PAVOTOR-996346 format. One record per residue (C-alpha): x, y, z; residue in three letters. Coordinates in steps of 0.05 Angstrom, whole numbers, padded with zeros to 5 digits. Each point is the difference from the previous one (the first is absolute). Layout:
<vopas>
<vopa xx="X" yy="Y" zz="Z" resn="ALA"/>
...
</vopas>
This chain:
<vopas>
<vopa xx="-00801" yy="-02690" zz="02310" resn="MET"/>
<vopa xx="00027" yy="00055" zz="-00045" resn="ILE"/>
<vopa xx="-00038" yy="00053" zz="00040" resn="ASP"/>
<vopa xx="00030" yy="-00026" zz="00065" resn="GLN"/>
<vopa xx="00070" yy="00005" zz="-00030" resn="ILE"/>
<vopa xx="-00015" yy="00070" zz="-00025" resn="LEU"/>
<vopa xx="-00020" yy="00022" zz="00070" resn="GLN"/>
<vopa xx="00064" yy="-00030" zz="00028" resn="LYS"/>
<vopa xx="00042" yy="00034" zz="-00053" resn="ILE"/>
<vopa xx="-00034" yy="00067" zz="00015" resn="ASN"/>
<vopa xx="00016" yy="-00007" zz="00074" resn="ILE"/>
<vopa xx="00071" yy="-00023" zz="-00014" resn="LEU"/>
<vopa xx="00017" yy="00059" zz="-00044" resn="PHE"/>
<vopa xx="-00032" yy="00051" zz="00045" resn="LYS"/>
<vopa xx="00040" yy="-00028" zz="00058" resn="LYS"/>
<vopa xx="00062" yy="00015" zz="-00041" resn="GLU"/>
<vopa xx="-00024" yy="00071" zz="-00013" resn="ASN"/>
<vopa xx="-00023" yy="-00010" zz="-00072" resn="PHE"/>
<vopa xx="-00062" yy="00033" zz="-00027" resn="GLU"/>
<vopa xx="-00050" yy="-00048" zz="-00031" resn="THR"/>
<vopa xx="-00055" yy="00016" zz="-00050" resn="PHE"/>
<vopa xx="-00057" yy="-00046" zz="-00020" resn="ALA"/>
<vopa xx="-00061" yy="00011" zz="-00044" resn="LEU"/>
<vopa xx="-00050" yy="-00042" zz="00038" resn="ASP"/>
<vopa xx="00018" yy="-00007" zz="00073" resn="ASN"/>
<vopa xx="00054" yy="-00052" zz="-00014" resn="PHE"/>
<vopa xx="-00049" yy="-00048" zz="-00031" resn="SER"/>
<vopa xx="00018" yy="-00039" zz="-00063" resn="SER"/>
<vopa xx="-00071" yy="-00025" zz="-00014" resn="LYS"/>
<vopa xx="-00018" yy="00054" zz="-00050" resn="LYS"/>
<vopa xx="00071" yy="00021" zz="-00018" resn="ASN"/>
<vopa xx="00016" yy="-00015" zz="-00072" resn="LYS"/>
<vopa xx="00061" yy="00045" zz="-00002" resn="PHE"/>
<vopa xx="00072" yy="-00022" zz="-00010" resn="CYS"/>
<vopa xx="00014" yy="00020" zz="00073" resn="PHE"/>
<vopa xx="-00036" yy="-00010" zz="00066" resn="ASP"/>
<vopa xx="00033" yy="00056" zz="00040" resn="ILE"/>
<vopa xx="00053" yy="00053" zz="-00012" resn="LEU"/>
<vopa xx="00055" yy="00010" zz="00052" resn="VAL"/>
<vopa xx="00043" yy="00061" zz="00009" resn="LYS"/>
<vopa xx="00058" yy="00023" zz="00044" resn="LYS"/>
<vopa xx="00037" yy="00062" zz="-00022" resn="ASN"/>
<vopa xx="00017" yy="-00011" zz="-00074" resn="ASP"/>
<vopa xx="-00008" yy="-00076" zz="00005" resn="LEU"/>
<vopa xx="-00067" yy="-00023" zz="-00030" resn="ILE"/>
<vopa xx="-00026" yy="-00071" zz="-00009" resn="PHE"/>
<vopa xx="-00060" yy="-00024" zz="-00039" resn="SER"/>
<vopa xx="-00019" yy="-00063" zz="00039" resn="LEU"/>
<vopa xx="-00041" yy="-00058" zz="-00028" resn="LYS"/>
<vopa xx="-00018" yy="-00066" zz="00033" resn="ILE"/>
<vopa xx="-00005" yy="-00059" zz="-00048" resn="VAL"/>
<vopa xx="-00032" yy="-00065" zz="00021" resn="SER"/>
<vopa xx="00035" yy="-00041" zz="-00054" resn="ASN"/>
<vopa xx="00062" yy="00030" zz="-00032" resn="ILE"/>
<vopa xx="-00004" yy="-00049" zz="-00059" resn="ASP"/>
<vopa xx="-00070" yy="00023" zz="-00017" resn="ASN"/>
<vopa xx="00007" yy="00075" zz="-00004" resn="ILE"/>
<vopa xx="-00029" yy="00034" zz="-00061" resn="ASN"/>
<vopa xx="00054" yy="00024" zz="-00050" resn="PRO"/>
<vopa xx="-00037" yy="00067" zz="-00007" resn="ASP"/>
<vopa xx="00005" yy="00010" zz="00075" resn="THR"/>
<vopa xx="00075" yy="-00014" zz="-00003" resn="ILE"/>
<vopa xx="00008" yy="00053" zz="-00055" resn="ASN"/>
<vopa xx="-00042" yy="00049" zz="00040" resn="ASP"/>
<vopa xx="00041" yy="-00011" zz="00063" resn="ILE"/>
<vopa xx="00064" yy="00015" zz="-00039" resn="LYS"/>
<vopa xx="-00033" yy="00059" zz="-00036" resn="SER"/>
<vopa xx="-00025" yy="00030" zz="00065" resn="LEU"/>
<vopa xx="00069" yy="-00007" zz="00032" resn="SER"/>
<vopa xx="00032" yy="00034" zz="-00059" resn="LEU"/>
<vopa xx="-00050" yy="00056" zz="-00004" resn="ILE"/>
<vopa xx="00000" yy="00015" zz="00075" resn="LEU"/>
<vopa xx="00073" yy="-00016" zz="00012" resn="LYS"/>
<vopa xx="-00022" yy="-00049" zz="00054" resn="SER"/>
<vopa xx="00022" yy="-00070" zz="00016" resn="LYS"/>
<vopa xx="-00044" yy="-00062" zz="-00009" resn="PRO"/>
<vopa xx="-00008" yy="-00039" zz="00065" resn="LEU"/>
<vopa xx="-00035" yy="-00065" zz="-00013" resn="LEU"/>
<vopa xx="-00023" yy="-00048" zz="00055" resn="ILE"/>
<vopa xx="-00014" yy="-00071" zz="-00023" resn="GLY"/>
<vopa xx="-00037" yy="-00055" zz="00037" resn="ILE"/>
<vopa xx="00014" yy="-00061" zz="-00043" resn="ARG"/>
<vopa xx="00021" yy="-00024" zz="-00069" resn="ASN"/>
<vopa xx="-00035" yy="-00054" zz="-00038" resn="ARG"/>
<vopa xx="00032" yy="-00055" zz="00042" resn="TYR"/>
<vopa xx="00006" yy="00024" zz="00072" resn="GLN"/>
<vopa xx="00003" yy="00059" zz="00048" resn="LYS"/>
<vopa xx="00058" yy="00047" zz="-00010" resn="LEU"/>
<vopa xx="00059" yy="-00007" zz="00047" resn="GLU"/>
<vopa xx="00029" yy="00055" zz="00043" resn="ASP"/>
<vopa xx="00068" yy="00033" zz="-00012" resn="ASP"/>
<vopa xx="-00010" yy="-00010" zz="-00074" resn="THR"/>
<vopa xx="-00013" yy="00046" zz="-00058" resn="ILE"/>
<vopa xx="-00042" yy="-00033" zz="-00055" resn="TYR"/>
<vopa xx="00009" yy="00029" zz="-00070" resn="ILE"/>
<vopa xx="-00058" yy="00002" zz="-00049" resn="ARG"/>
<vopa xx="00002" yy="00043" zz="-00063" resn="ASN"/>
<vopa xx="00060" yy="00038" zz="00028" resn="GLY"/>
<vopa xx="-00037" yy="00020" zz="00063" resn="LEU"/>
<vopa xx="00015" yy="-00022" zz="00072" resn="PRO"/>
<vopa xx="-00049" yy="-00034" zz="00046" resn="PHE"/>
<vopa xx="00011" yy="-00013" zz="00075" resn="ILE"/>
<vopa xx="-00042" yy="-00026" zz="00058" resn="THR"/>
<vopa xx="-00030" yy="00045" zz="00053" resn="PHE"/>
<vopa xx="00047" yy="-00033" zz="00051" resn="ASN"/>
<vopa xx="00060" yy="00020" zz="-00042" resn="THR"/>
<vopa xx="-00025" yy="00071" zz="-00004" resn="LEU"/>
<vopa xx="-00010" yy="00001" zz="00076" resn="GLU"/>
<vopa xx="00072" yy="-00024" zz="00011" resn="LYS"/>
<vopa xx="00026" yy="00055" zz="-00046" resn="ILE"/>
<vopa xx="-00037" yy="00056" zz="00034" resn="LEU"/>
<vopa xx="00005" yy="-00022" zz="00072" resn="GLU"/>
<vopa xx="00067" yy="-00036" zz="00003" resn="GLU"/>
<vopa xx="00037" yy="00025" zz="-00062" resn="ASN"/>
<vopa xx="00006" yy="-00073" zz="-00023" resn="ILE"/>
<vopa xx="-00001" yy="-00003" zz="-00076" resn="TYR"/>
<vopa xx="-00013" yy="-00062" zz="-00043" resn="PRO"/>
<vopa xx="00060" yy="-00035" zz="-00032" resn="TYR"/>
<vopa xx="-00033" yy="-00051" zz="-00046" resn="ILE"/>
<vopa xx="-00021" yy="00019" zz="-00070" resn="LEU"/>
<vopa xx="-00050" yy="-00051" zz="-00027" resn="ALA"/>
<vopa xx="-00015" yy="-00003" zz="-00074" resn="LYS"/>
<vopa xx="-00042" yy="-00052" zz="-00035" resn="ARG"/>
<vopa xx="00061" yy="-00046" zz="-00009" resn="GLY"/>
<vopa xx="00017" yy="00001" zz="00074" resn="GLY"/>
<vopa xx="00032" yy="00043" zz="00054" resn="GLY"/>
<vopa xx="00069" yy="00032" zz="00000" resn="ILE"/>
<vopa xx="00038" yy="00036" zz="00056" resn="VAL"/>
<vopa xx="00042" yy="00062" zz="-00007" resn="PHE"/>
<vopa xx="00067" yy="-00013" zz="00034" resn="VAL"/>
<vopa xx="00050" yy="00052" zz="00024" resn="ASN"/>
<vopa xx="00058" yy="-00024" zz="-00042" resn="GLY"/>
<vopa xx="00054" yy="00039" zz="00037" resn="ASN"/>
<vopa xx="-00024" yy="-00025" zz="00068" resn="LEU"/>
<vopa xx="-00005" yy="-00071" zz="-00027" resn="MET"/>
<vopa xx="00072" yy="00003" zz="-00023" resn="LYS"/>
<vopa xx="00023" yy="00031" zz="00066" resn="THR"/>
<vopa xx="-00035" yy="-00053" zz="00042" resn="LEU"/>
<vopa xx="00026" yy="-00056" zz="-00044" resn="ARG"/>
<vopa xx="00072" yy="00024" zz="00005" resn="GLU"/>
<vopa xx="-00007" yy="00012" zz="00075" resn="LYS"/>
<vopa xx="-00017" yy="-00074" zz="00008" resn="GLN"/>
<vopa xx="00056" yy="-00019" zz="-00048" resn="SER"/>
<vopa xx="-00049" yy="-00033" zz="-00048" resn="ILE"/>
<vopa xx="00022" yy="00000" zz="-00072" resn="SER"/>
<vopa xx="-00048" yy="00011" zz="-00057" resn="ARG"/>
<vopa xx="00009" yy="-00072" zz="-00022" resn="LYS"/>
<vopa xx="-00016" yy="-00026" zz="00070" resn="GLU"/>
<vopa xx="-00061" yy="00044" zz="00005" resn="LEU"/>
<vopa xx="-00024" yy="-00021" zz="-00069" resn="SER"/>
<vopa xx="00005" yy="-00073" zz="00020" resn="GLU"/>
<vopa xx="-00040" yy="00012" zz="00064" resn="LYS"/>
<vopa xx="-00053" yy="00038" zz="-00040" resn="LEU"/>
<vopa xx="-00003" yy="-00049" zz="-00058" resn="GLY"/>
<vopa xx="00017" yy="00054" zz="-00051" resn="VAL"/>
<vopa xx="00061" yy="00016" zz="-00042" resn="THR"/>
<vopa xx="00058" yy="00043" zz="00022" resn="LYS"/>
<vopa xx="-00019" yy="00049" zz="-00056" resn="ARG"/>
<vopa xx="-00070" yy="00006" zz="00030" resn="THR"/>
<vopa xx="00028" yy="00017" zz="00069" resn="VAL"/>
<vopa xx="00043" yy="00054" zz="-00034" resn="CYS"/>
<vopa xx="-00064" yy="00026" zz="-00034" resn="ALA"/>
<vopa xx="-00036" yy="00003" zz="00067" resn="TYR"/>
<vopa xx="00058" yy="00041" zz="00030" resn="GLU"/>
<vopa xx="00002" yy="00050" zz="-00058" resn="ASN"/>
<vopa xx="-00077" yy="00001" zz="00000" resn="GLU"/>
<vopa xx="-00007" yy="-00017" zz="-00073" resn="SER"/>
<vopa xx="-00043" yy="-00060" zz="00021" resn="MET"/>
<vopa xx="-00049" yy="-00011" zz="00056" resn="HIS"/>
<vopa xx="-00008" yy="-00066" zz="00038" resn="PRO"/>
<vopa xx="-00066" yy="-00038" zz="00008" resn="SER"/>
<vopa xx="-00034" yy="00000" zz="00068" resn="GLU"/>
<vopa xx="00028" yy="-00069" zz="00015" resn="LYS"/>
<vopa xx="00072" yy="00018" zz="-00018" resn="VAL"/>
<vopa xx="-00006" yy="00067" zz="00036" resn="ALA"/>
<vopa xx="-00022" yy="-00035" zz="00064" resn="GLU"/>
<vopa xx="00061" yy="-00046" zz="-00005" resn="ASN"/>
<vopa xx="00045" yy="00061" zz="-00010" resn="ILE"/>
<vopa xx="-00028" yy="00032" zz="00063" resn="LYS"/>
<vopa xx="00008" yy="-00065" zz="00039" resn="SER"/>
<vopa xx="00072" yy="-00010" zz="-00022" resn="ILE"/>
<vopa xx="00023" yy="00072" zz="00009" resn="LEU"/>
<vopa xx="-00042" yy="00007" zz="00064" resn="GLU"/>
<vopa xx="-00025" yy="00071" zz="-00014" resn="ASP"/>
<vopa xx="-00070" yy="00019" zz="-00022" resn="SER"/>
<vopa xx="00025" yy="00070" zz="-00020" resn="GLU"/>
<vopa xx="00029" yy="-00032" zz="-00062" resn="VAL"/>
<vopa xx="-00070" yy="00008" zz="-00030" resn="PHE"/>
<vopa xx="-00015" yy="00068" zz="-00030" resn="LYS"/>
<vopa xx="-00066" yy="00032" zz="00020" resn="LYS"/>
<vopa xx="-00044" yy="00023" zz="-00058" resn="ILE"/>
<vopa xx="-00031" yy="00068" zz="00009" resn="ASN"/>
<vopa xx="-00072" yy="-00008" zz="-00025" resn="ILE"/>
<vopa xx="-00011" yy="00075" zz="00011" resn="PHE"/>
<vopa xx="00051" yy="00017" zz="-00054" resn="ASP"/>
<vopa xx="-00025" yy="-00047" zz="-00053" resn="TRP"/>
<vopa xx="00013" yy="00021" zz="-00072" resn="LYS"/>
<vopa xx="-00033" yy="-00025" zz="-00063" resn="PHE"/>
<vopa xx="00007" yy="00019" zz="-00073" resn="LYS"/>
<vopa xx="-00063" yy="00032" zz="-00028" resn="TYR"/>
<vopa xx="-00013" yy="00054" zz="-00051" resn="GLU"/>
<vopa xx="-00063" yy="00042" zz="-00003" resn="ILE"/>
<vopa xx="-00011" yy="-00024" zz="-00072" resn="ASP"/>
<vopa xx="-00006" yy="-00071" zz="00026" resn="GLN"/>
<vopa xx="-00063" yy="00016" zz="00039" resn="CYS"/>
<vopa xx="-00064" yy="-00033" zz="-00025" resn="ALA"/>
<vopa xx="-00034" yy="00064" zz="-00021" resn="PHE"/>
<vopa xx="-00069" yy="-00001" zz="-00030" resn="MET"/>
<vopa xx="-00002" yy="-00003" zz="-00075" resn="GLU"/>
<vopa xx="-00037" yy="00057" zz="-00036" resn="GLU"/>
<vopa xx="-00054" yy="-00050" zz="-00020" resn="SER"/>
<vopa xx="-00014" yy="-00013" zz="00075" resn="GLU"/>
<vopa xx="-00015" yy="00074" zz="00014" resn="LEU"/>
<vopa xx="-00070" yy="00027" zz="00000" resn="SER"/>
<vopa xx="-00016" yy="00058" zz="-00047" resn="ASP"/>
<vopa xx="00006" yy="00048" zz="00059" resn="PHE"/>
<vopa xx="00067" yy="-00029" zz="00021" resn="GLU"/>
<vopa xx="00026" yy="00003" zz="-00072" resn="SER"/>
<vopa xx="-00021" yy="00073" zz="-00003" resn="HIS"/>
<vopa xx="00038" yy="00015" zz="00064" resn="VAL"/>
<vopa xx="00061" yy="-00036" zz="-00028" resn="GLN"/>
<vopa xx="-00002" yy="00040" zz="-00065" resn="SER"/>
<vopa xx="-00003" yy="00065" zz="00040" resn="ILE"/>
<vopa xx="00062" yy="-00019" zz="00039" resn="PHE"/>
<vopa xx="00036" yy="-00019" zz="-00065" resn="GLU"/>
<vopa xx="-00016" yy="00069" zz="-00029" resn="ASP"/>
<vopa xx="00024" yy="00034" zz="00064" resn="ILE"/>
<vopa xx="00065" yy="-00039" zz="-00003" resn="GLY"/>
<vopa xx="-00010" yy="-00045" zz="00061" resn="ILE"/>
<vopa xx="00008" yy="-00076" zz="00003" resn="SER"/>
<vopa xx="-00060" yy="-00037" zz="00029" resn="SER"/>
<vopa xx="00007" yy="-00072" zz="00025" resn="TYR"/>
<vopa xx="-00065" yy="-00038" zz="00012" resn="TRP"/>
<vopa xx="-00004" yy="-00060" zz="00046" resn="TYR"/>
<vopa xx="-00039" yy="-00065" zz="-00007" resn="LYS"/>
<vopa xx="-00052" yy="-00032" zz="00045" resn="LYS"/>
<vopa xx="00005" yy="00048" zz="00058" resn="GLY"/>
<vopa xx="00059" yy="-00034" zz="00035" resn="SER"/>
<vopa xx="00033" yy="00068" zz="00006" resn="ILE"/>
<vopa xx="-00045" yy="00048" zz="00038" resn="PRO"/>
<vopa xx="-00001" yy="00054" zz="-00052" resn="PHE"/>
<vopa xx="-00020" yy="-00002" zz="-00073" resn="LYS"/>
<vopa xx="00061" yy="00033" zz="-00031" resn="LEU"/>
<vopa xx="00065" yy="00034" zz="00015" resn="SER"/>
<vopa xx="00026" yy="00061" zz="-00037" resn="LEU"/>
<vopa xx="00071" yy="00018" zz="-00020" resn="TYR"/>
<vopa xx="00032" yy="00057" zz="-00038" resn="SER"/>
<vopa xx="00028" yy="-00015" zz="-00070" resn="LYS"/>
<vopa xx="00051" yy="00055" zz="00011" resn="THR"/>
<vopa xx="00051" yy="00016" zz="00054" resn="ASP"/>
<vopa xx="-00041" yy="00026" zz="00059" resn="ARG"/>
<vopa xx="00058" yy="-00002" zz="00050" resn="SER"/>
<vopa xx="-00014" yy="00073" zz="00018" resn="LYS"/>
<vopa xx="-00068" yy="-00023" zz="00028" resn="ILE"/>
<vopa xx="00031" yy="-00048" zz="00049" resn="GLU"/>
<vopa xx="-00049" yy="-00051" zz="00028" resn="GLY"/>
<vopa xx="-00058" yy="00020" zz="-00044" resn="PHE"/>
<vopa xx="-00001" yy="-00065" zz="-00040" resn="TYR"/>
<vopa xx="-00025" yy="-00053" zz="00001" resn="PRO"/>
<vopa xx="-00072" yy="00020" zz="00011" resn="LEU"/>
<vopa xx="-00051" yy="-00052" zz="00021" resn="PHE"/>
<vopa xx="-00070" yy="00006" zz="-00027" resn="SER"/>
<vopa xx="-00068" yy="-00033" zz="00006" resn="GLY"/>
<vopa xx="-00050" yy="00010" zz="-00056" resn="ILE"/>
<vopa xx="-00075" yy="-00005" zz="-00009" resn="SER"/>
<vopa xx="-00050" yy="00018" zz="-00053" resn="GLU"/>
<vopa xx="-00058" yy="-00027" zz="00042" resn="ASP"/>
<vopa xx="-00026" yy="00024" zz="00068" resn="GLN"/>
<vopa xx="-00011" yy="-00073" zz="00021" resn="ASN"/>
<vopa xx="00073" yy="-00018" zz="-00011" resn="LYS"/>
<vopa xx="00025" yy="00049" zz="00053" resn="ILE"/>
<vopa xx="00006" yy="-00044" zz="00062" resn="LYS"/>
<vopa xx="00017" yy="00017" zz="00071" resn="GLN"/>
<vopa xx="00068" yy="-00034" zz="-00006" resn="LEU"/>
<vopa xx="00024" yy="00045" zz="-00057" resn="ASN"/>
<vopa xx="00011" yy="00065" zz="00039" resn="PRO"/>
<vopa xx="00026" yy="-00037" zz="00061" resn="ILE"/>
<vopa xx="00051" yy="-00036" zz="-00041" resn="CYS"/>
<vopa xx="00023" yy="00061" zz="-00039" resn="LEU"/>
<vopa xx="00005" yy="00041" zz="00064" resn="LYS"/>
<vopa xx="00041" yy="-00055" zz="00033" resn="MET"/>
<vopa xx="00049" yy="00001" zz="-00058" resn="PHE"/>
<vopa xx="00004" yy="00075" zz="00004" resn="THR"/>
<vopa xx="00015" yy="-00001" zz="00075" resn="ASP"/>
<vopa xx="00048" yy="-00059" zz="-00003" resn="LEU"/>
<vopa xx="00042" yy="00018" zz="-00061" resn="PHE"/>
<vopa xx="-00009" yy="00075" zz="-00001" resn="HIS"/>
<vopa xx="-00023" yy="-00005" zz="-00073" resn="LYS"/>
<vopa xx="-00059" yy="00032" zz="-00034" resn="ILE"/>
<vopa xx="-00060" yy="-00045" zz="-00010" resn="ALA"/>
<vopa xx="-00059" yy="00023" zz="-00041" resn="LEU"/>
<vopa xx="-00066" yy="-00026" zz="-00027" resn="PHE"/>
<vopa xx="-00023" yy="00013" zz="-00071" resn="ILE"/>
<vopa xx="-00075" yy="00001" zz="-00010" resn="VAL"/>
<vopa xx="-00051" yy="00013" zz="-00054" resn="ASN"/>
<vopa xx="-00031" yy="00069" zz="-00003" resn="ASN"/>
<vopa xx="-00069" yy="-00018" zz="00027" resn="ASN"/>
<vopa xx="00022" yy="-00041" zz="00061" resn="ILE"/>
<vopa xx="-00020" yy="00026" zz="00068" resn="LYS"/>
<vopa xx="00060" yy="-00002" zz="00046" resn="ILE"/>
<vopa xx="-00013" yy="-00041" zz="00064" resn="PRO"/>
<vopa xx="00014" yy="00032" zz="00067" resn="ASP"/>
<vopa xx="00053" yy="-00054" zz="00014" resn="THR"/>
<vopa xx="00044" yy="00031" zz="-00054" resn="PHE"/>
<vopa xx="-00008" yy="00069" zz="00029" resn="LEU"/>
<vopa xx="00016" yy="-00023" zz="00070" resn="LYS"/>
<vopa xx="00063" yy="-00036" zz="-00023" resn="ASN"/>
<vopa xx="00022" yy="00061" zz="-00041" resn="LYS"/>
<vopa xx="00015" yy="-00042" zz="-00062" resn="VAL"/>
<vopa xx="00008" yy="00046" zz="-00060" resn="PRO"/>
<vopa xx="-00058" yy="-00009" zz="-00049" resn="ILE"/>
<vopa xx="00013" yy="00013" zz="-00074" resn="VAL"/>
<vopa xx="-00059" yy="00001" zz="-00047" resn="ARG"/>
<vopa xx="00011" yy="-00021" zz="-00072" resn="ILE"/>
<vopa xx="-00019" yy="00070" zz="-00026" resn="LYS"/>
<vopa xx="00058" yy="00029" zz="00041" resn="ASN"/>
<vopa xx="00049" yy="-00048" zz="-00033" resn="LEU"/>
<vopa xx="-00027" yy="00016" zz="-00069" resn="GLU"/>
<vopa xx="00018" yy="00073" zz="00010" resn="GLU"/>
<vopa xx="00073" yy="-00016" zz="00015" resn="ILE"/>
<vopa xx="00051" yy="00014" zz="-00056" resn="ASP"/>
<vopa xx="00066" yy="-00022" zz="00031" resn="ASP"/>
<vopa xx="00032" yy="-00031" zz="00060" resn="GLU"/>
<vopa xx="00013" yy="00066" zz="00035" resn="GLU"/>
<vopa xx="-00075" yy="00014" zz="00000" resn="GLU"/>
<vopa xx="-00014" yy="-00070" zz="00025" resn="PHE"/>
<vopa xx="00048" yy="00008" zz="00059" resn="ILE"/>
<vopa xx="-00033" yy="00067" zz="00017" resn="GLU"/>
<vopa xx="-00069" yy="-00033" zz="-00002" resn="LEU"/>
<vopa xx="00020" yy="-00056" zz="00047" resn="ILE"/>
<vopa xx="00036" yy="00046" zz="00049" resn="GLN"/>
<vopa xx="-00060" yy="00047" zz="00002" resn="GLU"/>
<vopa xx="-00047" yy="-00059" zz="00011" resn="SER"/>
</vopas>
């Protein structure tokens, strides 16, 4: 079912002149990443993930979705099928862990008809964002006082006032009554899922502890520390690169150089076909440098050479004294 939705989403976005990028022919069967496809149009980029049950998503995956969005300056676009009780409803944004989930039908309405959802559903129930100024204008146009409207809605006069100054949001039931009484569906504000904002700092990411790193990975990390570069390692392969690299100093003069995405391997058998494809995709999509750090004795597969992914052997890193030399090494690679 998820694969069918992915195919539909791919067709839908391409129809709207978006570029779509997938790692495995739009198949989720072997995809353990925190996204299924990446979608791009001009500077607008989405990391899209389909979730069968939005109440059963792994917390590490949630962290990785937020981390990926922060690192790549992309937007998370999450398509849900159901929660623990029932199928998700259309025209509704479901909130879980600060992230928005919508149905495929809702996405289709947004892209094809410019119809945005207006219901925000949290675990405690749904609320509707009302256009307070329009609500007041419509009420006064019909010569309905706040007291009269409050009695019809079954709420207090103070609550009606709060709706109109938008310091409080009505429930779905009350909102439907407001629309019925004022006879105008435009009183509901549309929620732009494409402009969703969430609070997240890079230090909140679930990075790998030093004890979780192999001896080879720990050696790589110590080299970067000596050079003066921050290295962030990711757990469980949910993000399709092993680490990202940032400068510890102000590198504004090298605009767009950081962050760098890197795979890593000390063993020939750990270099898989997906590694170079994924790193090359990120290079093409985000115009960022992706590299692959390998042990000295590893034979480089032809797939890496074909995809032109910079290869950095550990002996090359060991010869670097500072960040300037590191940048020169990567740019030359």
